[in-house]
C-alpha positions as CSV (number, residue, x, y, z in Angstrom):
1,M,53.2,137.5,-219.5
2,R,51.0,134.7,-218.2
3,A,47.4,134.1,-218.8
4,P,45.4,134.5,-215.6
5,L,44.6,131.1,-213.9
6,S,40.9,130.6,-214.7
7,L,39.1,129.1,-211.9
8,P,35.4,127.8,-212.2
9,S,32.7,129.9,-210.9
10,P,30.9,128.4,-207.6
11,D,28.0,127.5,-209.6
12,H,30.3,125.6,-212.1
13,Y,32.2,123.9,-209.3
14,W,29.1,122.6,-207.4
15,M,27.2,121.5,-210.4
16,G,30.4,119.5,-211.4
17,L,30.1,117.7,-208.1
18,A,26.3,117.4,-208.8
19,L,27.2,115.6,-212.2
20,Q,29.3,113.2,-210.2
21,Q,26.3,112.2,-208.1
22,A,24.4,111.8,-211.6
23,H,27.2,109.5,-212.8
24,L,26.6,107.3,-209.6
25,A,22.9,107.1,-210.4
26,A,23.6,105.8,-214.0
27,A,26.1,103.3,-212.7
28,A,23.2,102.1,-210.4
29,D,20.9,102.0,-213.6
30,E,18.9,104.9,-212.2
31,V,17.9,108.1,-214.3
32,P,21.0,109.9,-214.0
33,V,20.2,112.9,-211.8
34,G,22.4,114.2,-209.1
35,A,21.9,116.9,-206.6
36,L,23.7,118.9,-203.8
37,L,22.7,121.3,-201.0
38,I,25.1,123.9,-200.1
39,Q,25.1,126.2,-197.1
40,D,27.9,129.0,-196.6
41,N,29.7,127.7,-199.3
42,N,29.9,124.2,-197.8
43,L,28.5,120.9,-198.8
44,L,25.5,120.1,-196.6
45,A,24.2,117.0,-198.5
46,A,24.6,115.2,-201.7
47,G,22.6,112.5,-203.4
48,Y,21.2,111.0,-206.6
49,N,17.9,109.5,-208.0
50,Q,17.1,106.2,-206.2
51,P,13.4,105.2,-206.8
52,I,14.2,102.0,-208.2
53,R,16.8,100.9,-205.8
54,R,14.6,102.1,-202.7
55,C,11.1,101.1,-204.4
56,D,10.3,104.7,-203.5
57,P,8.7,106.9,-206.1
58,T,9.8,109.9,-203.9
59,A,13.5,109.0,-204.0
60,H,14.4,111.7,-206.6
61,A,17.9,113.3,-205.9
62,E,16.7,116.6,-204.7
63,I,14.2,114.8,-202.2
64,V,17.3,112.4,-201.0
65,V,19.5,115.6,-200.5
66,L,16.6,117.4,-198.6
67,R,15.9,114.4,-196.3
68,Q,19.7,114.1,-195.6
69,A,20.2,117.8,-194.9
70,A,17.0,118.2,-192.8
71,K,18.3,115.3,-190.6
72,R,21.8,116.8,-190.3
73,V,20.4,120.2,-189.1
74,G,17.6,119.0,-187.1
75,N,15.2,121.1,-188.9
76,Y,13.1,120.5,-192.1
77,R,13.4,124.2,-193.1
78,L,16.6,124.7,-194.9
79,P,17.0,128.7,-195.3
80,A,20.0,130.3,-196.6
81,T,20.9,127.2,-198.7
82,T,21.3,126.5,-202.5
83,L,20.3,123.5,-204.2
84,Y,22.2,122.2,-207.3
85,T,20.6,119.6,-209.6
86,T,21.4,118.2,-212.9
87,L,17.8,118.2,-214.2
88,E,15.2,120.9,-213.5
89,P,13.0,119.9,-210.5
90,C,9.7,118.2,-211.1
91,P,6.4,119.4,-209.4
92,M,7.0,117.0,-206.5
93,C,10.7,118.2,-205.9
94,A,9.6,121.9,-206.4
95,G,6.9,121.6,-203.8
96,A,9.4,120.0,-201.4
97,I,11.9,122.7,-202.2
98,L,9.4,125.5,-201.3
99,H,8.4,123.9,-198.0
100,A,12.2,123.6,-197.2
101,R,12.4,127.3,-197.8
102,I,15.5,126.8,-200.1
103,R,16.8,130.1,-201.0
104,R,18.2,129.3,-204.5
105,V,17.9,126.5,-207.1
106,V,20.6,125.9,-209.6
107,F,19.8,123.4,-212.5
108,A,21.7,122.2,-215.5
109,T,19.1,120.7,-217.9
110,A,15.6,121.9,-218.7
111,D,12.9,119.4,-218.5
112,P,10.1,120.5,-221.0
113,R,7.8,117.6,-219.8
114,S,7.9,118.2,-216.1
115,G,10.1,121.0,-215.1
116,C,8.8,123.5,-212.4
117,G,11.8,125.8,-212.6
118,G,10.5,127.7,-215.5
119,S,10.3,125.2,-218.4
120,L,6.9,123.7,-218.1
121,Y,5.5,125.9,-215.1
122,S,7.6,128.5,-212.8
123,L,6.3,126.9,-209.6
124,L,9.5,127.8,-207.7
125,D,9.2,131.7,-208.2
126,D,5.4,131.7,-208.2
127,P,4.3,134.9,-206.2
128,R,1.2,133.2,-205.1
129,F,3.3,131.2,-202.6
130,N,4.6,132.3,-199.4
131,H,7.9,131.4,-200.4
132,R,9.8,131.9,-203.6
133,C,13.1,130.5,-204.7
134,Q,15.8,132.4,-207.0
135,V,16.4,130.1,-210.0
136,T,19.3,129.9,-212.2
137,A,19.5,127.7,-215.3
138,H,21.7,125.9,-217.6
139,I,25.0,125.7,-215.6
140,L,26.8,122.8,-217.3
141,Q,23.8,121.9,-219.4
142,P,25.6,120.2,-222.2
143,Q,27.2,117.8,-219.8
144,S,24.1,116.9,-218.1
145,A,22.2,116.8,-221.3
146,Q,24.7,114.3,-222.8
147,L,24.6,112.0,-219.6
148,L,20.9,111.8,-220.0
149,R,20.8,111.1,-223.8
150,E,23.3,108.4,-223.3
151,F,21.3,106.8,-220.4
152,F,18.2,106.8,-222.5
153,R,19.7,105.6,-225.7
154,K,21.2,102.6,-223.8
155,R,17.9,101.9,-222.5
156,R,16.0,101.9,-225.7
157,K,18.6,99.5,-227.0
158,N,17.9,96.9,-224.3
């Protein structure tokens, strides 16, 4: 008897690709955060943190992805999509996610200092807003956390 083939869940698969984007950020000496936007199980956009390279404090991975996707579909509203990000969205990114009407946000690592997906504040599912996102946390958390730790350890040495 053979053991059944174990395939990763869609969340693990897509987060694995978001982690690849985070590695690209680290290679560019940016904080290693990657993101993807998925619609109907298809990749709509992929990106990573680029505020240093772009000299743009808003060039977080999530914002990069939202801009790409909005241009691609010709609309800033992106309903029926899922955003995968390797770090819990900050207040700026959470606000943009709500304005874009993202259906679901999946993140790997919590950010206790600025996370708005439930760690510091639950902005993404706050009932006072006219749109709320479903939030799933801690998908591939160990891998994302390790990448962030290594990045900041190297930075502190330099």
